C-alpha positions, 0 to 999 in steps of 0.5 A, a space after each residue: 372031071 369030078 372034084 370031091 370036097 376038101 372039107 369033111 362032113 357027114 352025109 352027102 349035103 349040109 345046110 349053109 347059112 351066111 349071115 351079115 353081122 354088125 359086131 363079129 366078136 359079139 356074134 362069135 360069142 353068141 353062136 359059140 354058146 348056141 352051137 356049143 362049138 368053137 369057130 372052125 375058121 376066123 379071119 378079119 371080118 369073117 368067122 365060120 362054125 361047122 358043128 356036126 350036130 346040127 350039121 350046118 356050115 354057118 358063115 358070119 360076115 361083118 357088115 356095116 354097123 347099123 345095117 340091121 336096124 335099118 333092115 339092110 342086112 345081107 344074107 344067103 342060104 345054101 346047100 354044101 355038097 360033096 362033089 362037083 358032080 353033085 353041083 352039076 346034077 343040081 344045075 341040071 335039076 334047076 334048068 329042067 325046072 326052068 329056074 335061072 342059074 348062075 354058075 361059078 367054077 373055082 371061085 375064091 370065096 369065104 377063104 376057100 375055093 368053091 364051085 357052085 350054082 346060084 338060084 333064087 327061091 320064089 321070094 327072091 332069096 339067094 341060094 347056092 349049091 356048092 362044093 369046097 375044093 380047097 378048104 383054106 385059101 387066102 383072099 386077095 383083098 378085103 372086098 373078097 371077104 364078103 361072101 357071097 350074095 350075087 347081085 346085078 352090080 357084081 358080075 360074080 360074087 367072088 373072085 377067081 
């Protein structure tokens, strides 16, 4: 069954960037200035900007102080699409190309419910293709707010 996006945006897809930031309030102030818009969502340790121009879904996740100076910040990139059918189509394209995929369905992540596929680019950067099926979802614990780089130490990046 195809589910459509619970979040409205122009076009069929938009870029998603998730950054780990050392000081969330300073980062919010910077990206508010850079993008010329207010955050669309602010939660403990998390903020999201969704400007129409440039069309981007920018998530800020507060991380460990000093991680950036030590070169240990986390990040991931993505493409937000309009439907689960679009996610399924990307899964097919990746698999035909021989790219390993990891699929997550109805996953609570970044204060939303998403269905997604994870892949790595040739340099090992994590990319997700995802649709938001429920736009505002309360996380169950503080650990759920760190979204959402998959790793070998976590069987899934987020929770169901």
